C-alpha positions in Angstrom: 9.1 -23.8 119.7 6.5 -26.3 118.5 5.1 -25.3 115.1 3.8 -28.5 113.4 0.6 -30.2 114.2 0.0 -33.9 113.9 -3.5 -35.5 114.1 -3.8 -39.2 114.8 -6.7 -41.5 115.6 -6.5 -43.9 118.5 -8.5 -46.7 119.9 -10.3 -45.4 123.1 -8.6 -48.0 125.3 -5.2 -47.0 123.9 -5.9 -43.3 124.5 -7.0 -44.1 128.1 -3.7 -45.9 128.7 -1.8 -43.0 127.2 -3.7 -40.6 129.5 -2.8 -42.8 132.5 0.9 -42.9 131.6 1.0 -39.2 131.0 -0.6 -38.5 134.3 1.9 -40.8 136.1 4.7 -38.9 134.4 3.1 -35.5 135.2 2.9 -34.5 131.6 0.3 -34.0 128.8 -0.6 -36.8 126.3 1.0 -34.6 123.6 4.3 -34.4 125.5 4.2 -38.2 126.0 3.7 -38.7 122.3 6.6 -36.3 121.5 8.8 -38.1 124.0 8.0 -41.6 122.5 8.6 -40.4 119.0 11.9 -38.8 120.0 13.0 -41.9 121.8 12.0 -44.3 119.0 12.9 -42.3 115.9 15.3 -39.4 116.5 17.7 -40.8 119.0 18.3 -44.1 117.1 19.0 -42.2 113.9 21.5 -40.0 115.7 23.2 -43.1 117.3 23.4 -44.7 113.9 25.0 -41.6 112.4 27.5 -41.4 115.2 28.5 -45.1 114.9 28.9 -44.7 111.1 31.1 -41.6 111.7 33.2 -43.5 114.2 33.6 -46.5 111.9 34.5 -44.3 108.9 37.3 -42.5 110.8 38.5 -45.5 112.8 42.2 -46.3 112.6 41.2 -49.8 111.7 39.3 -48.7 108.6 41.1 -49.9 105.5 39.9 -48.2 102.3 41.5 -48.5 98.9 40.2 -45.5 97.0 41.7 -45.7 93.6 39.4 -43.2 92.1 37.9 -40.5 94.4 35.4 -39.5 91.7 34.0 -43.0 91.4 33.8 -43.4 95.2 32.1 -40.1 95.6 29.4 -41.1 93.0 28.8 -44.4 95.0 28.5 -42.5 98.2 26.2 -39.9 96.8 24.0 -42.6 95.2 23.8 -44.5 98.4 22.9 -41.4 100.4 20.2 -40.4 97.9 18.6 -43.8 98.2 18.7 -43.5 102.0 17.1 -40.1 101.9 14.3 -41.3 99.5 13.6 -44.2 101.8 12.7 -41.8 104.7 
């Protein structure tokens, strides 16, 4: 269910182009915008996470973890920086 509203301002020519594209696809301009956002932002993020997971658990991954506590701190710190960046 869609529950969040986003308001953006567009150049009239850009909006006409979006209307044309939406009409060709048989969907609303709002749906077109949602599709583009999903394609450009959500899917790449999921792909990146999947690649990181695969790399982390790859049989070729060689990790020397002498101190789990220190490694956990490093991982947590890096993750917090990543979250703050978004």
